[in-house]
C-alpha positions as CSV (number, residue, x, y, z in Angstrom):
1,Q,-177.8,-74.1,4.0
2,V,-176.4,-73.1,0.6
3,Q,-178.7,-73.3,-2.2
4,L,-178.0,-72.2,-6.2
5,V,-180.7,-72.0,-8.6
6,E,-179.7,-72.0,-12.1
7,S,-182.5,-70.4,-15.0
8,G,-182.0,-68.9,-19.0
9,G,-181.7,-72.5,-20.8
10,G,-184.1,-73.2,-24.0
11,S,-183.6,-74.0,-27.0
12,V,-182.5,-71.9,-29.6
13,Q,-180.9,-72.0,-32.9
14,S,-177.1,-72.3,-34.2
15,G,-175.9,-68.6,-34.0
16,E,-178.1,-67.0,-31.3
17,S,-177.3,-66.4,-27.8
18,L,-178.9,-67.2,-24.2
19,R,-177.7,-65.8,-20.8
20,L,-177.7,-68.3,-17.7
21,S,-178.2,-66.8,-14.2
22,C,-177.5,-68.7,-10.9
23,V,-178.8,-67.1,-7.9
24,V,-177.3,-68.0,-4.6
25,S,-179.0,-67.5,-1.5
26,G,-177.8,-69.3,2.3
27,R,-174.5,-67.3,1.8
28,Q,-173.2,-63.8,0.8
29,F,-170.7,-63.9,-2.1
30,N,-168.3,-61.2,-2.6
31,S,-165.6,-60.5,-5.4
32,Y,-163.3,-63.0,-3.7
33,T,-165.6,-66.1,-4.0
34,R,-164.8,-68.7,-6.7
35,A,-167.8,-69.4,-8.9
36,A,-168.2,-71.7,-11.8
37,W,-170.1,-72.8,-14.7
38,F,-169.8,-76.6,-15.8
39,R,-172.1,-78.7,-18.3
40,Q,-172.4,-81.8,-19.0
41,A,-173.5,-83.3,-22.4
42,P,-175.8,-87.0,-22.4
43,G,-173.2,-89.9,-22.1
44,M,-169.8,-87.2,-21.6
45,E,-168.4,-86.2,-18.4
46,R,-169.3,-82.9,-16.8
47,E,-166.7,-80.5,-17.8
48,L,-165.3,-77.1,-16.8
49,V,-166.9,-74.4,-19.5
50,A,-165.5,-71.5,-17.2
51,R,-164.5,-69.9,-13.9
52,M,-163.9,-66.8,-11.5
53,E,-160.6,-66.7,-9.7
54,P,-160.0,-63.7,-7.9
55,F,-157.3,-61.6,-8.6
56,A,-156.6,-64.0,-11.7
57,E,-157.2,-64.3,-15.2
58,T,-160.8,-66.3,-15.6
59,P,-159.9,-69.4,-17.2
60,Y,-162.5,-70.7,-20.3
61,A,-162.8,-73.9,-21.8
62,Y,-160.8,-73.6,-25.6
63,T,-164.6,-74.4,-27.3
64,V,-166.2,-71.7,-25.7
65,K,-163.0,-69.3,-25.3
66,D,-164.1,-65.7,-27.4
67,R,-168.2,-66.9,-27.1
68,F,-168.8,-67.1,-23.7
69,T,-168.7,-64.8,-20.9
70,I,-168.8,-65.8,-17.1
71,S,-170.5,-62.3,-14.8
72,R,-171.3,-61.8,-11.0
73,D,-173.6,-59.4,-9.4
74,N,-172.5,-59.6,-6.1
75,A,-175.3,-57.1,-4.8
76,K,-177.7,-59.7,-6.4
77,N,-175.7,-62.9,-5.1
78,T,-175.8,-63.9,-8.9
79,V,-173.7,-65.5,-11.2
80,Y,-174.0,-65.5,-15.1
81,L,-173.0,-67.0,-18.6
82,Q,-173.8,-64.9,-21.5
83,M,-173.1,-66.9,-24.5
84,N,-172.9,-65.8,-27.9
85,N,-172.9,-67.6,-31.1
86,L,-174.4,-70.8,-30.0
87,K,-173.5,-74.0,-31.6
88,T,-175.0,-77.6,-31.5
89,E,-172.2,-78.9,-29.8
90,D,-173.2,-76.8,-26.7
91,S,-175.7,-78.6,-26.0
92,A,-175.9,-79.7,-22.6
93,V,-177.3,-79.5,-18.9
94,Y,-175.3,-76.0,-17.5
95,F,-175.0,-76.1,-13.8
96,C,-173.0,-73.8,-11.8
97,S,-171.0,-74.4,-8.8
98,V,-170.2,-71.8,-5.7
99,F,-169.4,-72.4,-2.3
100,N,-169.0,-76.1,-3.4
101,S,-172.2,-76.3,-3.4
102,W,-174.0,-77.4,-6.9
103,G,-177.6,-76.2,-8.5
104,Q,-179.9,-78.4,-10.6
105,G,-179.2,-77.7,-14.2
106,T,-180.6,-75.8,-16.9
107,Q,-181.1,-77.2,-20.1
108,V,-179.5,-75.5,-23.2
109,T,-180.1,-77.0,-26.8
110,V,-179.1,-75.8,-29.5
111,S,-180.2,-76.8,-33.0
112,S,-178.7,-76.7,-36.1
């Protein structure tokens, strides 16, 4: 059974940075594995933030492009989301998705 555990969220000021982690257990992934980060703000639909595709350019939501970076460490079975220059509109619960499974989410709150 695949399990995903996100961490790294918190409360920060505008302009600061956070790095989210998503540890995957129950199945080993590699460079061919698709992985993605989504987020959901209160009252809003869940939206794609970034997705890693094998042998393809990584698509980012236009609202986070050039500020967020998705990456992976195959040896640690972990997916990361580096978030720089955070804005108040980035406040949401962030979820990772790998192997069609979801984690429980981690809260990110950005204040001005």
